[in-house]
N, C-alpha and C positions, 0 to 999 in steps of 0.2 A: 504494500499499499504506499502510495506516495505521500510525502508530507508537504503541506503548503508552507512555502517560505515567504515571509513578509519582512520587508525592510522598512523601519520607521525612522523618520527624520524630517529634515527641512530641505526642500527642493534646491534651494540656492547655495547650500553648504558645500564647500569644496570637498570635504571628506566624503560626504554623501555621493557626490558625483564620481569620485574615485571608486567607492564601494559598488555603486550601481554599474559602472563600466566593467569592473572586475567580474561581477555576476554575469553580465551580458557576454563578456569575452569567454567565459567558461560554460556558456549555455545553461545557466541555472535559471529556471523560471522563477520569477519572484514578483510578488505584488508590492507596490510602493504605497506607503501610507504617510502622507505629509501631515504631521500632527499640528502644524501651524494652521493649515487650511482645513484639514479633515477632522481636527480635534483629537483629543485623547481623554478617555474616560478616567475618572478617579479609580475605578475598579481595575482597569488595565495597568495604570501606573502603580497602584497598590500591589498588584501581582508581581510586577517587576521589582519593586522595592523589597517585597518579601523574599524573592528569589536571589536578588543580587546585593541588596543593601542600598540605602539612599546615597551613601557616600560614593558608590561606584557610578550612580546615575547623575548626580548633581555636578554640572560642569562649572566648577569654581574658576577655571582658567579663562572662560569665555567673557566677552565684553559685556554681555547682559548681566552676569553675576557681578562683575567688577564695578558696574555702574550703580549697583545698589548702595544705599546709605550704609555706612559702617555699622550702625546699630542693627540693621537687618542681617548682616553677615555674621554677627556674633551669636553664639549659643544656639546654632541651628540643630534641631533634632528631627526625627522622622516626620512628624506632623508638619513642622515648618518647611522642611525640604519639599514635601509633597505639595504643600500650598504654593510655594514659589514656582515649582515646575509646572503645575497646572495653570497658574496665572501667566507664566511666561515660558512656553515650551522650548524656547531657544536655550534655556538653562539645562535641558536634558542633553547629556552626552550623546553624540551621534556617530554612526547610526546605531540603532538597536535592531539587531537581526534576530528574528524568531524563526528558527528552523526546526519544525516539528516539535515545538515546545521547549527547545533548547535556546537560551538567550545568549547572544554575543554582543557586547557593547564595544563600540569603536571599530575602526577598520585597520586590520593588519593582514596583509595578503597570506602570510603563513598560517594564521589562525583560521582564516576562511578556507584555505586549501585543506587543512587537516579536518575541519568540521564538515565541509560540504563535498569535497571531491572524494575523500577517502571513505565517506559514509555512503557513497553511491553503490548500489548493488552491481555486481559484475554482470556484463552483458551475457545473455543466454547463448549457449553454444548451439551452433546449427548442426 
């Protein structure tokens, strides 16, 4: 049974463009979900946070996070991180790749290769 692969992120992000190009170049069918325009439910984000931890998902290096007032950057906990990411999806590290329920955050070609290419079933012998 094939797993649906979905890549979540923001269309204009350079890292997203690289990840999507890699998927295309390796003939991996993938649905794109732009959480800036298509939205992101609190339930889905909560599932990601439960699986990965909010610290992995919150992009503290991005300009959106850095532009926050210092008071909002201090003492962040799970609830505050989720609130920030839902209010401003650009604060979510990109991409988030959901491959059959397995989540990969960020784009590293070696990680994608190991997870996606080596997980493919061998072609049937003729």
